[in-house]
All heavy atoms as a GROMACS GRO file, in nm:
protein
  578
    1MET      N    1  -2.698  -2.685  -0.585
    1MET     CA    2  -2.670  -2.555  -0.524
    1MET      C    3  -2.551  -2.565  -0.428
    1MET      O    4  -2.464  -2.478  -0.428
    1MET     CB    5  -2.796  -2.506  -0.452
    1MET     CG    6  -2.779  -2.377  -0.380
    1MET     SD    7  -2.802  -2.241  -0.493
    1MET     CE    8  -2.792  -2.107  -0.383
    2ALA      N    9  -2.546  -2.672  -0.349
    2ALA     CA   10  -2.438  -2.689  -0.253
    2ALA      C   11  -2.304  -2.708  -0.324
    2ALA      O   12  -2.201  -2.659  -0.276
    2ALA     CB   13  -2.467  -2.806  -0.161
    3LYS      N   14  -2.305  -2.778  -0.438
    3LYS     CA   15  -2.181  -2.797  -0.513
    3LYS      C   16  -2.128  -2.663  -0.566
    3LYS      O   17  -2.008  -2.639  -0.567
    3LYS     CB   18  -2.204  -2.894  -0.631
    3LYS     CG   19  -2.198  -3.038  -0.593
    3LYS     CD   20  -2.204  -3.122  -0.718
    3LYS     CE   21  -2.180  -3.268  -0.685
    3LYS     NZ   22  -2.178  -3.352  -0.804
    4ASN      N   23  -2.219  -2.576  -0.611
    4ASN     CA   24  -2.177  -2.445  -0.662
    4ASN      C   25  -2.114  -2.361  -0.552
    4ASN      O   26  -2.011  -2.297  -0.573
    4ASN     CB   27  -2.296  -2.370  -0.723
    4ASN     CG   28  -2.340  -2.431  -0.854
    4ASN    OD1   29  -2.265  -2.504  -0.917
    4ASN    ND2   30  -2.461  -2.399  -0.894
    5ILE      N   31  -2.175  -2.359  -0.435
    5ILE     CA   32  -2.121  -2.281  -0.323
    5ILE      C   33  -1.987  -2.338  -0.281
    5ILE      O   34  -1.892  -2.264  -0.253
    5ILE     CB   35  -2.222  -2.279  -0.205
    5ILE    CG1   36  -2.345  -2.199  -0.245
    5ILE    CG2   37  -2.158  -2.221  -0.080
    5ILE    CD1   38  -2.456  -2.200  -0.144
    6ASN      N   39  -1.976  -2.470  -0.278
    6ASN     CA   40  -1.850  -2.534  -0.241
    6ASN      C   41  -1.740  -2.501  -0.341
    6ASN      O   42  -1.627  -2.471  -0.304
    6ASN     CB   43  -1.872  -2.685  -0.232
    6ASN     CG   44  -1.776  -2.751  -0.136
    6ASN    OD1   45  -1.711  -2.684  -0.058
    6ASN    ND2   46  -1.768  -2.883  -0.145
    7SER      N   47  -1.771  -2.502  -0.470
    7SER     CA   48  -1.673  -2.469  -0.573
    7SER      C   49  -1.628  -2.324  -0.563
    7SER      O   50  -1.510  -2.293  -0.577
    7SER     CB   51  -1.733  -2.494  -0.712
    7SER     OG   52  -1.759  -2.631  -0.729
    8VAL      N   53  -1.724  -2.236  -0.538
    8VAL     CA   54  -1.690  -2.094  -0.523
    8VAL      C   55  -1.602  -2.074  -0.401
    8VAL      O   56  -1.503  -2.000  -0.404
    8VAL     CB   57  -1.818  -2.008  -0.514
    8VAL    CG1   58  -1.786  -1.866  -0.473
    8VAL    CG2   59  -1.892  -2.010  -0.647
    9SER      N   60  -1.634  -2.139  -0.292
    9SER     CA   61  -1.555  -2.126  -0.169
    9SER      C   62  -1.411  -2.173  -0.191
    9SER      O   63  -1.316  -2.107  -0.148
    9SER     CB   64  -1.617  -2.209  -0.056
    9SER     OG   65  -1.745  -2.160  -0.025
   10ILE      N   66  -1.394  -2.285  -0.259
   10ILE     CA   67  -1.260  -2.337  -0.286
   10ILE      C   68  -1.184  -2.243  -0.379
   10ILE      O   69  -1.066  -2.214  -0.358
   10ILE     CB   70  -1.268  -2.480  -0.344
   10ILE    CG1   71  -1.315  -2.576  -0.235
   10ILE    CG2   72  -1.133  -2.523  -0.400
   10ILE    CD1   73  -1.343  -2.716  -0.283
   11THR      N   74  -1.252  -2.189  -0.480
   11THR     CA   75  -1.188  -2.096  -0.573
   11THR      C   76  -1.143  -1.969  -0.501
   11THR      O   77  -1.030  -1.922  -0.521
   11THR     CB   78  -1.284  -2.060  -0.688
   11THR    OG1   79  -1.325  -2.181  -0.752
   11THR    CG2   80  -1.220  -1.967  -0.788
   12VAL      N   81  -1.228  -1.915  -0.417
   12VAL     CA   82  -1.193  -1.794  -0.341
   12VAL      C   83  -1.077  -1.824  -0.247
   12VAL      O   84  -0.984  -1.744  -0.236
   12VAL     CB   85  -1.316  -1.741  -0.264
   12VAL    CG1   86  -1.276  -1.634  -0.164
   12VAL    CG2   87  -1.420  -1.688  -0.360
   13LEU      N   88  -1.078  -1.937  -0.181
   13LEU     CA   89  -0.970  -1.974  -0.091
   13LEU      C   90  -0.837  -1.985  -0.166
   13LEU      O   91  -0.734  -1.933  -0.121
   13LEU     CB   92  -1.001  -2.106  -0.021
   13LEU     CG   93  -0.892  -2.161   0.070
   13LEU    CD1   94  -0.867  -2.066   0.186
   13LEU    CD2   95  -0.929  -2.298   0.121
   14LEU      N   96  -0.838  -2.049  -0.281
   14LEU     CA   97  -0.716  -2.061  -0.360
   14LEU      C   98  -0.665  -1.925  -0.407
   14LEU      O   99  -0.545  -1.898  -0.406
   14LEU     CB  100  -0.739  -2.153  -0.480
   14LEU     CG  101  -0.755  -2.301  -0.447
   14LEU    CD1  102  -0.793  -2.379  -0.572
   14LEU    CD2  103  -0.629  -2.356  -0.385
   15PHE      N  104  -0.757  -1.836  -0.446
   15PHE     CA  105  -0.718  -1.702  -0.488
   15PHE      C  106  -0.654  -1.625  -0.373
   15PHE      O  107  -0.551  -1.560  -0.390
   15PHE     CB  108  -0.840  -1.626  -0.544
   15PHE     CG  109  -0.807  -1.486  -0.584
   15PHE    CD1  110  -0.735  -1.460  -0.699
   15PHE    CD2  111  -0.848  -1.378  -0.507
   15PHE    CE1  112  -0.703  -1.331  -0.737
   15PHE    CE2  113  -0.817  -1.249  -0.543
   15PHE     CZ  114  -0.746  -1.225  -0.659
   16VAL      N  115  -0.714  -1.634  -0.254
   16VAL     CA  116  -0.660  -1.564  -0.137
   16VAL      C  117  -0.521  -1.618  -0.103
   16VAL      O  118  -0.429  -1.542  -0.072
   16VAL     CB  119  -0.756  -1.577  -0.017
   16VAL    CG1  120  -0.691  -1.532   0.113
   16VAL    CG2  121  -0.884  -1.497  -0.043
   17LEU      N  122  -0.504  -1.749  -0.109
   17LEU     CA  123  -0.372  -1.807  -0.082
   17LEU      C  124  -0.269  -1.762  -0.186
   17LEU      O  125  -0.153  -1.734  -0.151
   17LEU     CB  126  -0.381  -1.959  -0.078
   17LEU     CG  127  -0.453  -2.018   0.043
   17LEU    CD1  128  -0.471  -2.168   0.027
   17LEU    CD2  129  -0.378  -1.987   0.170
   18LEU      N  130  -0.308  -1.755  -0.312
   18LEU     CA  131  -0.218  -1.709  -0.417
   18LEU      C  132  -0.175  -1.565  -0.393
   18LEU      O  133  -0.056  -1.532  -0.398
   18LEU     CB  134  -0.286  -1.720  -0.554
   18LEU     CG  135  -0.209  -1.658  -0.671
   18LEU    CD1  136  -0.089  -1.745  -0.705
   18LEU    CD2  137  -0.299  -1.641  -0.791
   19VAL      N  138  -0.269  -1.479  -0.363
   19VAL     CA  139  -0.238  -1.338  -0.339
   19VAL      C  140  -0.148  -1.324  -0.216
   19VAL      O  141  -0.051  -1.249  -0.217
   19VAL     CB  142  -0.368  -1.256  -0.323
   19VAL    CG1  143  -0.338  -1.116  -0.272
   19VAL    CG2  144  -0.442  -1.249  -0.455
   20ALA      N  145  -0.180  -1.397  -0.110
   20ALA     CA  146  -0.100  -1.387   0.012
   20ALA      C  147   0.042  -1.440  -0.009
   20ALA      O  148   0.138  -1.382   0.041
   20ALA     CB  149  -0.169  -1.464   0.124
   21SER      N  150   0.056  -1.546  -0.084
   21SER     CA  151   0.188  -1.605  -0.100
   21SER      C  152   0.277  -1.528  -0.197
   21SER      O  153   0.398  -1.529  -0.185
   21SER     CB  154   0.176  -1.751  -0.146
   21SER     OG  155   0.120  -1.756  -0.276
   22THR      N  156   0.218  -1.458  -0.294
   22THR     CA  157   0.298  -1.382  -0.390
   22THR      C  158   0.306  -1.234  -0.357
   22THR      O  159   0.375  -1.159  -0.423
   22THR     CB  160   0.240  -1.398  -0.532
   22THR    OG1  161   0.105  -1.351  -0.533
   22THR    CG2  162   0.244  -1.542  -0.578
   23GLU      N  163   0.236  -1.191  -0.255
   23GLU     CA  164   0.233  -1.051  -0.212
   23GLU      C  165   0.195  -0.957  -0.325
   23GLU      O  166   0.249  -0.847  -0.338
   23GLU     CB  167   0.367  -1.011  -0.151
   23GLU     CG  168   0.404  -1.092  -0.029
   23GLU     CD  169   0.537  -1.049   0.033
   23GLU    OE1  170   0.603  -0.959  -0.022
   23GLU    OE2  171   0.572  -1.106   0.136
   24ILE      N  172   0.100  -1.000  -0.409
   24ILE     CA  173   0.055  -0.918  -0.522
   24ILE      C  174   0.000  -0.784  -0.475
   24ILE      O  175   0.024  -0.681  -0.536
   24ILE     CB  176  -0.050  -0.994  -0.605
   24ILE    CG1  177   0.015  -1.110  -0.678
   24ILE    CG2  178  -0.121  -0.901  -0.703
   24ILE    CD1  179  -0.082  -1.202  -0.748
   25LEU      N  180  -0.072  -0.786  -0.364
   25LEU     CA  181  -0.137  -0.663  -0.318
   25LEU      C  182  -0.053  -0.586  -0.217
   25LEU      O  183  -0.101  -0.491  -0.157
   25LEU     CB  184  -0.273  -0.697  -0.256
   25LEU     CG  185  -0.374  -0.760  -0.351
   25LEU    CD1  186  -0.503  -0.791  -0.277
   25LEU    CD2  187  -0.403  -0.667  -0.467
   26LYS      N  188   0.073  -0.626  -0.197
   26LYS     CA  189   0.157  -0.555  -0.102
   26LYS      C  190   0.176  -0.410  -0.146
   26LYS      O  191   0.215  -0.383  -0.258
   26LYS     CB  192   0.292  -0.623  -0.088
   26LYS     CG  193   0.378  -0.561   0.019
   26LYS     CD  194   0.507  -0.639   0.038
   26LYS     CE  195   0.588  -0.576   0.148
   26LYS     NZ  196   0.713  -0.648   0.168
   27SER      N  197   0.148  -0.319  -0.056
   27SER     CA  198   0.153  -0.177  -0.089
   27SER      C  199   0.293  -0.121  -0.067
   27SER      O  200   0.359  -0.152   0.030
   27SER     CB  201   0.053  -0.101  -0.002
   27SER     OG  202   0.064   0.037  -0.025
   28GLU      N  203   0.335  -0.036  -0.159
   28GLU     CA  204   0.461   0.035  -0.146
   28GLU      C  205   0.432   0.183  -0.119
   28GLU      O  206   0.509   0.270  -0.156
   28GLU     CB  207   0.543   0.021  -0.274
   28GLU     CG  208   0.586  -0.121  -0.304
   28GLU     CD  209   0.694  -0.171  -0.211
   28GLU    OE1  210   0.768  -0.087  -0.156
   28GLU    OE2  211   0.702  -0.292  -0.191
   29ALA      N  212   0.318   0.208  -0.057
   29ALA     CA  213   0.274   0.345  -0.037
   29ALA      C  214   0.370   0.421   0.055
   29ALA      O  215   0.422   0.366   0.150
   29ALA     CB  216   0.134   0.346   0.023
   30GLN      N  217   0.390   0.546   0.023
   30GLN     CA  218   0.474   0.634   0.103
   30GLN      C  219   0.388   0.751   0.148
   30GLN      O  220   0.292   0.788   0.081
   30GLN     CB  221   0.592   0.683   0.021
   30GLN     CG  222   0.682   0.573  -0.026
   30GLN     CD  223   0.785   0.622  -0.127
   30GLN    OE1  224   0.780   0.734  -0.174
   30GLN    NE2  225   0.879   0.537  -0.160
   31THR      N  226   0.422   0.808   0.258
   31THR     CA  227   0.345   0.917   0.316
   31THR      C  228   0.420   1.048   0.301
   31THR      O  229   0.538   1.057   0.335
   31THR     CB  230   0.320   0.890   0.466
   31THR    OG1  231   0.258   0.763   0.479
   31THR    CG2  232   0.233   0.997   0.526
   32PHE      N  233   0.349   1.150   0.252
   32PHE     CA  234   0.408   1.283   0.244
   32PHE      C  235   0.438   1.331   0.385
   32PHE      O  236   0.355   1.322   0.474
   32PHE     CB  237   0.308   1.379   0.175
   32PHE     CG  238   0.349   1.523   0.185
   32PHE    CD1  239   0.450   1.573   0.104
   32PHE    CD2  240   0.288   1.608   0.275
   32PHE    CE1  241   0.489   1.706   0.113
   32PHE    CE2  242   0.326   1.740   0.284
   32PHE     CZ  243   0.426   1.789   0.203
   33CYS      N  244   0.562   1.380   0.408
   33CYS     CA  245   0.596   1.424   0.543
   33CYS      C  246   0.655   1.565   0.550
   33CYS      O  247   0.635   1.632   0.650
   33CYS     CB  248   0.686   1.322   0.611
   33CYS     SG  249   0.832   1.275   0.520
   34PHE      N  250   0.728   1.611   0.448
   34PHE     CA  251   0.792   1.743   0.455
   34PHE      C  252   0.796   1.808   0.316
   34PHE      O  253   0.777   1.742   0.216
   34PHE     CB  254   0.938   1.732   0.503
   34PHE     CG  255   0.958   1.658   0.630
   34PHE    CD1  256   1.019   1.533   0.630
   34PHE    CD2  257   0.919   1.712   0.751
   34PHE    CE1  258   1.040   1.463   0.748
   34PHE    CE2  259   0.939   1.643   0.870
   34PHE     CZ  260   1.000   1.518   0.869
   35GLU      N  261   0.824   1.939   0.316
   35GLU     CA  262   0.859   2.010   0.193
   35GLU      C  263   1.001   2.061   0.208
   35GLU      O  264   1.048   2.086   0.318
   35GLU     CB  265   0.764   2.128   0.169
   35GLU     CG  266   0.634   2.089   0.106
   35GLU     CD  267   0.557   2.208   0.052
   35GLU    OE1  268   0.612   2.319   0.044
   35GLU    OE2  269   0.440   2.187   0.019
   36CYS      N  270   1.069   2.077   0.096
   36CYS     CA  271   1.208   2.118   0.101
   36CYS      C  272   1.236   2.218  -0.012
   36CYS      O  273   1.181   2.205  -0.121
   36CYS     CB  274   1.298   1.995   0.087
   36CYS     SG  275   1.471   2.026   0.126
   37GLY      N  276   1.323   2.313   0.015
   37GLY     CA  277   1.370   2.403  -0.089
   37GLY      C  278   1.273   2.515  -0.123
   37GLY      O  279   1.166   2.526  -0.066
   38PRO      N  280   1.313   2.597  -0.220
   38PRO     CA  281   1.232   2.712  -0.259
   38PRO      C  282   1.112   2.670  -0.344
   38PRO      O  283   1.106   2.559  -0.395
   38PRO     CB  284   1.329   2.796  -0.344
   38PRO     CG  285   1.422   2.694  -0.403
   38PRO     CD  286   1.438   2.589  -0.297
   39VAL      N  287   1.017   2.761  -0.356
   39VAL     CA  288   0.901   2.741  -0.445
   39VAL      C  289   0.909   2.850  -0.550
   39VAL      O  290   0.912   2.968  -0.516
   39VAL     CB  291   0.769   2.750  -0.366
   39VAL    CG1  292   0.651   2.739  -0.459
   39VAL    CG2  293   0.764   2.643  -0.259
   40PRO      N  294   0.913   2.821  -0.678
   40PRO     CA  295   0.916   2.686  -0.735
   40PRO      C  296   1.053   2.622  -0.719
   40PRO      O  297   1.156   2.689  -0.720
   40PRO     CB  298   0.884   2.708  -0.882
   40PRO     CG  299   0.934   2.845  -0.912
   40PRO     CD  300   0.916   2.924  -0.783
   41PHE      N  301   1.051   2.489  -0.705
   41PHE     CA  302   1.175   2.412  -0.696
   41PHE      C  303   1.219   2.384  -0.838
   41PHE      O  304   1.150   2.318  -0.915
   41PHE     CB  305   1.150   2.281  -0.620
   41PHE     CG  306   1.277   2.207  -0.588
   41PHE    CD1  307   1.350   2.240  -0.475
   41PHE    CD2  308   1.323   2.106  -0.670
   41PHE    CE1  309   1.468   2.173  -0.444
   41PHE    CE2  310   1.441   2.038  -0.640
   41PHE     CZ  311   1.513   2.072  -0.527
   42LEU      N  312   1.335   2.434  -0.877
   42LEU     CA  313   1.379   2.427  -1.016
   42LEU      C  314   1.464   2.306  -1.048
   42LEU      O  315   1.501   2.284  -1.164
   42LEU     CB  316   1.454   2.555  -1.052
   42LEU     CG  317   1.374   2.684  -1.035
   42LEU    CD1  318   1.460   2.806  -1.065
   42LEU    CD2  319   1.251   2.683  -1.122
   43GLY      N  320   1.494   2.222  -0.948
   43GLY     CA  321   1.577   2.106  -0.971
   43GLY      C  322   1.498   1.984  -1.014
   43GLY      O  323   1.377   1.990  -1.038
   44THR      N  324   1.567   1.871  -1.024
   44THR     CA  325   1.507   1.745  -1.064
   44THR      C  326   1.457   1.669  -0.941
   44THR      O  327   1.476   1.713  -0.827
   44THR     CB  328   1.610   1.656  -1.137
   44THR    OG1  329   1.714   1.624  -1.043
   44THR    CG2  330   1.670   1.727  -1.257
   45ASN      N  331   1.396   1.552  -0.964
   45ASN     CA  332   1.355   1.467  -0.853
   45ASN      C  333   1.475   1.424  -0.769
   45ASN      O  334   1.467   1.416  -0.647
   45ASN     CB  335   1.280   1.343  -0.904
   45ASN     CG  336   1.140   1.377  -0.951
   45ASN    OD1  337   1.081   1.476  -0.911
   45ASN    ND2  338   1.087   1.293  -1.037
   46ALA      N  339   1.588   1.396  -0.834
   46ALA     CA  340   1.709   1.358  -0.762
   46ALA      C  341   1.758   1.474  -0.673
   46ALA      O  342   1.798   1.452  -0.558
   46ALA     CB  343   1.818   1.316  -0.860
   47ASP      N  344   1.752   1.596  -0.725
   47ASP     CA  345   1.790   1.713  -0.646
   47ASP      C  346   1.696   1.729  -0.526
   47ASP      O  347   1.738   1.764  -0.416
   47ASP     CB  348   1.785   1.840  -0.731
   47ASP     CG  349   1.884   1.840  -0.846
   47ASP    OD1  350   1.990   1.775  -0.832
   47ASP    OD2  351   1.854   1.903  -0.949
   48CYS      N  352   1.569   1.705  -0.550
   48CYS     CA  353   1.469   1.714  -0.443
   48CYS      C  354   1.499   1.612  -0.334
   48CYS      O  355   1.498   1.644  -0.215
   48CYS     CB  356   1.329   1.692  -0.503
   48CYS     SG  357   1.195   1.690  -0.383
   49PHE      N  358   1.528   1.488  -0.373
   49PHE     CA  359   1.558   1.384  -0.276
   49PHE      C  360   1.683   1.419  -0.196
   49PHE      O  361   1.687   1.402  -0.074
   49PHE     CB  362   1.573   1.249  -0.346
   49PHE     CG  363   1.596   1.132  -0.253
   49PHE    CD1  364   1.526   1.120  -0.134
   49PHE    CD2  365   1.689   1.036  -0.285
   49PHE    CE1  366   1.547   1.012  -0.048
   49PHE    CE2  367   1.711   0.928  -0.199
   49PHE     CZ  368   1.640   0.916  -0.081
   50ASN      N  369   1.784   1.473  -0.263
   50ASN     CA  370   1.905   1.515  -0.192
   50ASN      C  371   1.875   1.626  -0.093
   50ASN      O  372   1.930   1.629   0.017
   50ASN     CB  373   2.014   1.557  -0.291
   50ASN     CG  374   2.077   1.440  -0.361
   50ASN    OD1  375   2.082   1.330  -0.307
   50ASN    ND2  376   2.125   1.462  -0.482
   51CYS      N  377   1.790   1.720  -0.131
   51CYS     CA  378   1.749   1.828  -0.041
   51CYS      C  379   1.681   1.769   0.083
   51CYS      O  380   1.710   1.807   0.196
   51CYS     CB  381   1.654   1.924  -0.115
   51CYS     SG  382   1.589   2.059  -0.014
   52CYS      N  383   1.590   1.674   0.060
   52CYS     CA  384   1.517   1.612   0.171
   52CYS      C  385   1.612   1.536   0.264
   52CYS      O  386   1.601   1.546   0.387
   52CYS     CB  387   1.411   1.515   0.116
   52CYS     SG  388   1.279   1.594   0.023
   53LYS      N  389   1.705   1.458   0.206
   53LYS     CA  390   1.800   1.382   0.288
   53LYS      C  391   1.888   1.475   0.369
   53LYS      O  392   1.916   1.448   0.486
   53LYS     CB  393   1.887   1.292   0.200
   53LYS     CG  394   1.816   1.171   0.144
   53LYS     CD  395   1.913   1.072   0.081
   53LYS     CE  396   1.991   1.132  -0.033
   53LYS     NZ  397   2.075   1.034  -0.106
   54THR      N  398   1.933   1.584   0.307
   54THR     CA  399   2.021   1.678   0.376
   54THR      C  400   1.949   1.748   0.491
   54THR      O  401   2.004   1.762   0.600
   54THR     CB  402   2.075   1.783   0.276
   54THR    OG1  403   2.144   1.715   0.172
   54THR    CG2  404   2.168   1.881   0.344
   55LYS      N  405   1.826   1.790   0.466
   55LYS     CA  406   1.752   1.868   0.565
   55LYS      C  407   1.690   1.783   0.675
   55LYS      O  408   1.690   1.823   0.792
   55LYS     CB  409   1.644   1.949   0.495
   55LYS     CG  410   1.576   2.051   0.584
   55LYS     CD  411   1.491   2.148   0.504
   55LYS     CE  412   1.430   2.253   0.593
   55LYS     NZ  413   1.351   2.350   0.518
   56TYR      N  414   1.636   1.664   0.641
   56TYR     CA  415   1.559   1.586   0.738
   56TYR      C  416   1.621   1.451   0.771
   56TYR      O  417   1.578   1.385   0.864
   56TYR     CB  418   1.416   1.563   0.686
   56TYR     CG  419   1.343   1.692   0.659
   56TYR    CD1  420   1.318   1.735   0.530
   56TYR    CD2  421   1.302   1.773   0.765
   56TYR    CE1  422   1.251   1.854   0.506
   56TYR    CE2  423   1.237   1.893   0.741
   56TYR     CZ  424   1.211   1.933   0.611
   56TYR     OH  425   1.147   2.051   0.589
   57GLY      N  426   1.718   1.405   0.694
   57GLY     CA  427   1.782   1.277   0.721
   57GLY      C  428   1.713   1.161   0.650
   57GLY      O  429   1.598   1.170   0.607
   58SER      N  430   1.788   1.052   0.637
   58SER     CA  431   1.733   0.933   0.574
   58SER      C  432   1.778   0.812   0.653
   58SER      O  433   1.896   0.778   0.649
   58SER     CB  434   1.782   0.923   0.430
   58SER     OG  435   1.732   0.807   0.368
   59PRO      N  436   1.692   0.740   0.724
   59PRO     CA  437   1.550   0.767   0.740
   59PRO      C  438   1.526   0.889   0.828
   59PRO      O  439   1.620   0.930   0.893
   59PRO     CB  440   1.497   0.640   0.806
   59PRO     CG  441   1.613   0.581   0.878
   59PRO     CD  442   1.736   0.625   0.802
   60PRO      N  443   1.412   0.948   0.830
   60PRO     CA  444   1.281   0.899   0.788
   60PRO      C  445   1.250   0.918   0.640
   60PRO      O  446   1.162   0.853   0.587
   60PRO     CB  447   1.184   0.980   0.873
   60PRO     CG  448   1.252   1.112   0.889
   60PRO     CD  449   1.401   1.077   0.899
   61VAL      N  450   1.320   1.008   0.572
   61VAL     CA  451   1.288   1.036   0.432
   61VAL      C  452   1.336   0.920   0.344
   61VAL      O  453   1.450   0.876   0.355
   61VAL     CB  454   1.353   1.169   0.386
   61VAL    CG1  455   1.334   1.190   0.238
   61VAL    CG2  456   1.296   1.285   0.464
   62VAL      N  457   1.247   0.872   0.256
   62VAL     CA  458   1.283   0.762   0.165
   62VAL      C  459   1.279   0.803   0.019
   62VAL      O  460   1.332   0.732  -0.066
   62VAL     CB  461   1.194   0.638   0.187
   62VAL    CG1  462   1.218   0.580   0.325
   62VAL    CG2  463   1.047   0.670   0.166
   63SER      N  464   1.215   0.917  -0.013
   63SER     CA  465   1.213   0.964  -0.151
   63SER      C  466   1.173   1.111  -0.153
   63SER      O  467   1.122   1.165  -0.056
   63SER     CB  468   1.116   0.882  -0.238
   63SER     OG  469   0.984   0.896  -0.191
   64GLY      N  470   1.196   1.172  -0.268
   64GLY     CA  471   1.159   1.311  -0.288
   64GLY      C  472   1.120   1.334  -0.432
   64GLY      O  473   1.186   1.283  -0.523
   65PHE      N  474   1.011   1.407  -0.454
   65PHE     CA  475   0.961   1.432  -0.589
   65PHE      C  476   0.920   1.577  -0.605
   65PHE      O  477   0.864   1.637  -0.513
   65PHE     CB  478   0.840   1.343  -0.620
   65PHE     CG  479   0.870   1.196  -0.614
   65PHE    CD1  480   0.833   1.121  -0.504
   65PHE    CD2  481   0.937   1.134  -0.717
   65PHE    CE1  482   0.862   0.986  -0.497
   65PHE    CE2  483   0.966   0.999  -0.712
   65PHE     CZ  484   0.928   0.925  -0.601
   66VAL      N  485   0.945   1.632  -0.724
   66VAL     CA  486   0.897   1.766  -0.758
   66VAL      C  487   0.756   1.747  -0.813
   66VAL      O  488   0.736   1.678  -0.912
   66VAL     CB  489   0.989   1.834  -0.862
   66VAL    CG1  490   0.937   1.972  -0.896
   66VAL    CG2  491   1.132   1.840  -0.811
   67GLU      N  492   0.658   1.807  -0.744
   67GLU     CA  493   0.518   1.784  -0.780
   67GLU      C  494   0.438   1.914  -0.779
   67GLU      O  495   0.477   2.012  -0.720
   67GLU     CB  496   0.454   1.688  -0.679
   67GLU     CG  497   0.520   1.553  -0.672
   67GLU     CD  498   0.461   1.465  -0.564
   67GLU    OE1  499   0.437   1.513  -0.453
   67GLU    OE2  500   0.440   1.347  -0.594
   68GLY      N  501   0.324   1.906  -0.844
   68GLY     CA  502   0.228   2.016  -0.843
   68GLY      C  503   0.256   2.121  -0.948
   68GLY      O  504   0.364   2.128  -1.005
   69SER      N  505   0.154   2.202  -0.972
   69SER     CA  506   0.167   2.306  -1.072
   69SER      C  507   0.265   2.415  -1.029
   69SER      O  508   0.323   2.483  -1.113
   69SER     CB  509   0.030   2.368  -1.102
   69SER     OG  510  -0.025   2.423  -0.983
   70GLU      N  511   0.285   2.430  -0.898
   70GLU     CA  512   0.380   2.530  -0.847
   70GLU      C  513   0.520   2.473  -0.823
   70GLU      O  514   0.606   2.541  -0.771
   70GLU     CB  515   0.326   2.590  -0.718
   70GLU     CG  516   0.197   2.666  -0.741
   70GLU     CD  517   0.140   2.724  -0.610
   70GLU    OE1  518   0.202   2.703  -0.504
   70GLU    OE2  519   0.036   2.788  -0.617
   71LYS      N  520   0.541   2.346  -0.861
   71LYS     CA  521   0.672   2.280  -0.851
   71LYS      C  522   0.728   2.282  -0.710
   71LYS      O  523   0.833   2.340  -0.682
   71LYS     CB  524   0.772   2.345  -0.948
   71LYS     CG  525   0.731   2.339  -1.092
   71LYS     CD  526   0.742   2.200  -1.145
   71LYS     CE  527   0.711   2.198  -1.294
   71LYS     NZ  528   0.704   2.062  -1.346
   72HIS      N  529   0.658   2.215  -0.617
   72HIS     CA  530   0.705   2.198  -0.480
   72HIS      C  531   0.791   2.072  -0.473
   72HIS      O  532   0.762   1.973  -0.540
   72HIS     CB  533   0.588   2.181  -0.383
   72HIS     CG  534   0.507   2.304  -0.366
   72HIS    ND1  535   0.519   2.384  -0.255
   72HIS    CD2  536   0.412   2.361  -0.443
   72HIS    CE1  537   0.433   2.485  -0.265
   72HIS    NE2  538   0.367   2.472  -0.379
   73CYS      N  539   0.893   2.073  -0.386
   73CYS     CA  540   0.973   1.954  -0.359
   73CYS      C  541   0.908   1.886  -0.238
   73CYS      O  542   0.909   1.940  -0.127
   73CYS     CB  543   1.117   1.992  -0.328
   73CYS     SG  544   1.217   1.852  -0.270
   74HIS      N  545   0.849   1.769  -0.260
   74HIS     CA  546   0.781   1.696  -0.154
   74HIS      C  547   0.866   1.578  -0.110
   74HIS      O  548   0.912   1.499  -0.191
   74HIS     CB  549   0.644   1.645  -0.201
   74HIS     CG  550   0.546   1.755  -0.224
   74HIS    ND1  551   0.433   1.739  -0.301
   74HIS    CD2  552   0.541   1.881  -0.178
   74HIS    CE1  553   0.364   1.851  -0.303
   74HIS    NE2  554   0.428   1.940  -0.228
   75CYS      N  555   0.885   1.568   0.022
   75CYS     CA  556   0.961   1.459   0.082
   75CYS      C  557   0.862   1.354   0.134
   75CYS      O  558   0.762   1.388   0.196
   75CYS     CB  559   1.046   1.510   0.197
   75CYS     SG  560   1.151   1.651   0.154
   76TYR      N  561   0.895   1.228   0.111
   76TYR     CA  562   0.807   1.119   0.154
   76TYR      C  563   0.881   1.030   0.252
   76TYR      O  564   0.998   1.000   0.236
   76TYR     CB  565   0.759   1.037   0.034
   76TYR     CG  566   0.660   1.112  -0.051
   76TYR    CD1  567   0.704   1.197  -0.152
   76TYR    CD2  568   0.525   1.103  -0.027
   76TYR    CE1  569   0.614   1.268  -0.228
   76TYR    CE2  570   0.433   1.173  -0.104
   76TYR     CZ  571   0.479   1.257  -0.205
   76TYR     OH  572   0.390   1.327  -0.279
   77CYS      N  573   0.808   0.988   0.357
   77CYS     CA  574   0.863   0.903   0.463
   77CYS      C  575   0.805   0.764   0.454
   77CYS      O  576   0.700   0.743   0.401
   77CYS     CB  577   0.831   0.961   0.599
   77CYS     SG  578   0.902   1.125   0.622
   0.00000   0.00000   0.00000
């Protein structure tokens, strides 16, 4: 029983070290912060990002996407 627990502990430790060293779980999450332009927004994602950069600046804005059934331009920080 002790050998099994020891093997599991070593395996878990190695897995944690692997994940930490390769940053596999590093999040690239962005937070919704503003809306830009008319509704519906008729442009592309690139147009949306340009609208966000022009209106709010970059940083804080890092991306912009046209989303939702009503086609809103959402700015992400």
